[in-house]
C-alpha positions in Angstrom: 1.2 10.0 -19.1 -0.2 10.2 -15.6 1.7 12.1 -12.9 2.3 10.2 -9.7 3.5 11.7 -6.4 4.4 10.4 -2.9 5.2 12.6 0.0 6.7 12.3 3.5 6.9 14.8 6.4 10.6 15.5 7.2 12.1 18.1 9.4 9.0 20.2 9.5 8.5 20.3 5.8 7.4 18.0 2.9 9.8 15.7 1.0 8.3 14.6 -2.3 9.0 12.3 -5.2 7.2 12.8 -8.5 7.3 11.1 -11.9 5.4 11.5 -15.2 5.5 15.3 -15.5 8.9 16.0 -16.9 11.6 14.2 -19.0 9.3 11.6 -20.2 11.6 10.3 -22.9 14.3 9.5 -20.4 14.8 6.0 -19.2 13.6 7.1 -15.9 12.9 10.5 -14.4 12.0 11.8 -10.9 11.2 15.3 -9.6 12.4 15.3 -6.1 11.8 18.1 -3.7 12.1 19.4 -0.1 10.7 22.7 0.9 11.0 24.9 -2.3 14.1 23.1 -3.4 13.6 20.9 -6.5 15.9 18.6 -8.4 15.1 16.9 -11.8 16.9 13.6 -11.8 17.1 11.4 -14.9 18.6 8.0 -15.7 19.3 6.7 -19.2 21.4 3.8 -20.6 22.7 2.5 -23.9 21.0 -0.8 -24.8 24.3 -2.1 -26.3 27.1 -3.0 -23.9 30.5 -1.3 -24.3 33.7 -3.2 -24.8 35.2 -1.8 -21.8 35.9 -4.0 -18.7 34.2 -1.7 -16.2 30.9 0.0 -15.5 30.8 3.2 -17.7 28.6 5.2 -15.3 28.5 9.0 -15.7 27.0 11.1 -13.0 26.3 14.9 -13.5 25.0 17.2 -10.8 24.4 20.9 -11.8 23.2 23.9 -9.8 21.3 26.1 -12.3 21.7 29.7 -11.3 18.1 30.5 -12.3 17.1 28.1 -9.5 17.8 30.8 -7.0 16.7 33.7 -9.3 20.4 34.6 -10.1 22.4 35.3 -13.2 26.0 33.9 -13.5 28.6 36.5 -12.4 31.5 37.6 -14.5 31.7 38.7 -18.1 30.1 35.5 -19.6 26.6 35.1 -18.5 26.2 31.5 -19.5 26.3 28.5 -17.1 30.0 27.7 -16.7 31.8 24.4 -16.2 30.9 22.4 -13.1 32.1 24.0 -9.8 34.2 22.1 -7.3 31.1 21.6 -5.1 29.2 20.2 -8.0 31.9 17.8 -8.8 32.0 16.6 -5.2 28.2 16.2 -5.3 28.6 14.0 -8.4 30.8 11.7 -6.4 28.4 11.7 -3.5 25.7 10.3 -5.8 28.0 7.9 -7.6 29.5 6.1 -4.7 26.4 4.5 -3.1 24.9 3.6 -6.5 27.8 2.1 -8.4 28.2 -1.0 -6.3 24.5 -1.8 -6.7 24.5 -2.4 -10.5 24.5 -6.1 -11.4 27.8 -7.9 -11.9 28.8 -7.8 -15.6 26.8 -4.7 -16.4 28.8 -2.8 -19.0 26.3 -0.4 -20.6 27.0 3.3 -20.7 24.7 4.9 -18.2 24.0 8.6 -17.5 22.5 9.8 -14.3 21.9 13.6 -14.3 20.6 15.8 -11.6 19.7 19.4 -12.4 18.8 21.6 -9.4 16.0 23.7 -10.9 14.7 25.4 -7.8 16.6 26.4 -4.6 15.1 28.0 -1.5 18.4 28.6 0.4 17.1 26.3 3.1 17.9 22.7 2.2 20.9 21.0 0.5 20.0 19.4 -2.8 22.8 16.8 -3.0 21.3 14.3 -0.7 17.9 14.7 -2.4 19.7 13.7 -5.7 21.0 10.4 -4.2 17.4 9.3 -3.5 16.1 10.7 -6.8 18.8 8.9 -8.8 18.0 5.6 -7.2 14.3 6.1 -7.9 14.9 7.1 -11.5 17.0 4.0 -12.0 14.3 1.8 -10.6 11.7 3.4 -12.7 13.8 3.0 -15.9 14.5 0.0 -18.1 18.0 -0.2 -16.7 18.5 -3.5 -14.7 18.9 -1.7 -11.4 16.6 -3.1 -8.8 18.1 -2.0 -5.5 16.8 0.9 -3.5 19.3 3.4 -2.1 18.6 6.7 -0.3 20.7 9.4 1.2 20.2 11.8 4.1 22.2 14.5 5.9 22.3 14.5 9.7 23.1 17.3 12.1 22.9 17.8 15.8 21.3 20.9 17.2 20.6 21.6 20.9 21.4 17.9 21.6 18.8 16.6 19.1 19.6 14.8 15.8 18.0 16.4 12.8 17.5 14.8 9.3 18.2 16.9 6.2 18.8 20.1 8.3 18.4 23.6 7.0 21.4 25.7 6.4 20.7 27.6 9.6 20.4 24.4 11.6 23.6 23.1 10.0 25.5 26.3 10.9 24.8 25.6 14.6 25.6 21.9 14.5 28.8 20.2 15.5 28.1 17.5 12.9 27.6 17.4 9.1 27.1 13.8 8.2 25.9 12.4 4.9 24.8 8.8 5.1 23.5 6.6 2.2 22.4 3.0 2.2 19.8 0.3 1.4 17.3 -1.2 3.9 20.0 -3.6 5.1 23.4 -1.9 4.8 25.1 1.4 4.9 26.9 2.1 1.6 28.6 5.4 2.3 29.3 7.8 5.1 30.8 11.2 4.5 31.0 14.3 6.5 32.8 16.5 9.0 32.4 16.9 12.8 33.8 18.9 15.7 35.0 16.7 18.5 32.1 14.3 19.3 32.1 10.9 21.2 31.8 7.6 19.4 28.3 6.9 20.8 27.0 10.1 19.3 28.3 9.2 15.9 26.8 5.7 16.1 23.5 7.1 17.2 23.6 9.5 14.1 24.3 6.7 11.7 21.5 4.6 13.3 19.2 7.6 13.1 20.1 8.2 9.5 19.5 4.5 8.6 15.9 4.8 10.0 15.2 7.6 7.6 16.9 5.9 4.8 14.5 3.0 5.1 11.5 5.4 5.1 12.8 7.0 1.9 13.4 3.5 0.3 9.7 2.7 1.1 8.7 6.0 -0.6 10.6 4.9 -3.7 8.9 1.5 -3.7 5.5 3.2 -3.4 6.1 5.5 -6.3 7.5 2.7 -8.5 4.4 0.6 -7.6 2.1 3.5 -8.6 3.8 4.5 -11.7 5.0 1.1 -12.9 8.6 0.4 -13.8 9.6 -0.2 -17.4 10.6 -3.7 -18.4 14.3 -4.1 -17.6 16.5 -5.0 -20.6 18.6 -8.1 -20.4 22.4 -8.1 -20.0 24.7 -10.7 -21.3 27.1 -11.8 -18.6 29.9 -14.3 -19.4 29.2 -17.4 -17.3 32.2 -18.7 -15.3 31.9 -22.5 -15.5 33.7 -24.6 -12.9 35.5 -26.7 -15.5 37.2 -23.5 -17.0 38.0 -22.1 -13.6 39.6 -25.5 -12.6 41.6 -25.5 -15.8 42.9 -22.0 -15.2 43.6 -22.8 -11.5 45.6 -25.9 -12.4 47.6 -23.9 -15.1 48.4 -20.7 -13.1 47.8 -21.1 -9.3 51.5 -21.8 -8.4 52.8 -18.9 -10.4 50.0 -16.6 -9.4 50.6 -17.2 -5.7 54.3 -16.4 -6.2 53.5 -13.2 -8.2 51.0 -12.0 -5.5 53.6 -12.4 -2.8 56.1 -10.1 -4.6 56.9 -7.4 -2.1 57.7 -4.4 -4.5 54.5 -3.0 -6.0 55.8 -2.4 -9.5 57.4 -5.7 -9.8 54.2 -7.4 -8.5 52.1 -5.5 -11.1 54.5 -6.6 -13.9 54.5 -10.2 -12.8 50.6 -10.4 -12.6 50.4 -8.7 -16.1 52.8 -11.2 -17.6 51.0 -14.1 -16.1 47.6 -12.8 -17.2 49.0 -12.5 -20.7 50.3 -16.1 -20.5 46.8 -17.3 -19.4 45.3 -15.4 -22.3 47.6 -17.1 -24.8 47.0 -20.5 -23.3 43.3 -20.2 -23.5 43.0 -18.3 -26.8 40.7 -19.3 -29.6 41.9 -20.3 -33.1 42.3 -16.6 -34.1 44.5 -15.9 -31.0 41.9 -14.0 -29.1 42.0 -14.6 -25.4 39.0 -16.3 -23.9 37.2 -13.7 -21.7 35.8 -16.5 -19.4 39.5 -17.6 -18.8 40.5 -14.1 -18.0 37.5 -13.7 -15.6 38.6 -17.0 -14.0 42.1 -15.6 -13.6 40.8 -12.5 -11.8 38.6 -14.6 -9.5 41.6 -16.8 -8.7 43.8 -13.8 -7.9 41.1 -12.5 -5.5 40.8 -15.9 -3.8 44.5 -16.2 -3.3 44.9 -12.6 -1.9 41.9 -13.1 0.5 43.2 -16.5 1.7 46.5 -14.7 2.6 44.7 -12.1 4.6 42.2 -14.3 6.3 44.3 -17.4 7.0 47.8 -16.1 7.3 47.2 -12.5 8.4 49.6 -11.3 5.6 49.1 -8.7 2.9 50.4 -8.8 -0.7 53.6 -6.9 0.1 54.4 -9.2 3.1 53.1 -6.8 5.9 50.9 -8.1 8.6 47.5 -6.5 9.3 48.8 -3.9 11.8 52.1 -2.8 10.2 52.1 0.6 8.6 54.5 1.3 5.7 57.5 3.5 6.6 56.5 7.2 6.8 58.8 10.2 6.3 58.1 13.9 6.0 60.6 16.4 4.6 59.9 20.1 5.1 60.9 23.0 2.9 61.8 21.0 -0.1 61.0 23.8 -2.6 63.3 26.9 -2.0 61.0 29.6 -3.4 57.6 28.3 -2.3 56.1 29.9 0.8 55.8 26.5 2.4 56.3 23.0 1.1 56.5 19.4 2.4 57.1 16.0 0.9 55.1 13.2 2.6 56.3 9.6 1.8 54.5 6.4 2.9 56.1 3.4 1.4 56.0 3.9 -2.4 53.4 6.6 -2.2 54.4 10.3 -2.2 52.5 13.6 -1.9 54.1 16.9 -2.5 52.2 19.7 -0.7 52.7 23.5 -1.1 51.2 26.6 0.4 51.1 30.2 -0.9 50.1 33.1 1.4 47.9 35.8 -0.3 46.4 39.1 0.5 42.8 40.3 0.6 43.1 41.0 -3.2 43.8 37.3 -3.8 40.6 36.1 -2.3 38.5 33.9 -4.6 35.0 35.1 -5.4 32.5 32.3 -5.1 29.6 32.4 -7.5 27.1 29.9 -6.1 23.5 29.6 -5.2 
């Protein structure tokens, strides 16, 4: 198998995408690098759809300690379970990719990024976003959108793409932006106090680099050739069935959606969905999936019409009213600190414990 590589000058170093050297049996694989940091990103999917009514996408991101010439600390010298940072990096990859899969795609899909070389200069998480998109496009998975991610910092008044750790330490901004050529899919980060114009400039700056990385992906896919995409079976929602469900359930559904109490609303919607399933079941009593899909579509239409035309949300609030908020302090007598935050029907119990120098956590990371 031939090895294909594309490169781009970025922040004074080389950003590269390569395929054909490693993980050849994966659905799609990309070796992505910047400086001496390298990530092996693979994408593989089951050809048979699952029976679950959601996209079973699994994303794994692992920093291998050998990547930095280190041995795991502690008594056990094997790679341990994913760290908190690795888990957050998985989510960083998942969020911009998940909405780009085609409607009705229900195949178990694995996207795995192993950081196999780390130079202590560049973050590998944003490299993995771009690598994952490229691996999916090279694979036989019916994923045809190009998504890239970059990190933006500001040093000495200048915006920097994919900054080094030193540049990031001097920046008042750590912003991760992911998107396609046309839209921004995700923004995550932290900033010191900055003005709105600076933030908008940073997002626009990031989008320019995202387009360049998407062009890199297209170039690599054109060179290497993507595998033939497997077909997916998506239940077609015919207008006649939708009209039948609308005539049968629209009045009750509108009343259920307008139920103010959350739990009562959920119970009413579940009962009505079951009623629709029984009404449109086959001779064996199995609910028609097309009818249930029509019910879900009708529910969305009714809720959207309430918001757009009436300016009212499902619980009766207008678009600017916040649910009642209360904060109770010191609710736990023996904890060092505690508070109960309540907003409407949502609650969060927070606690704090003060420790000494001996209680500090030792971080074993690259």
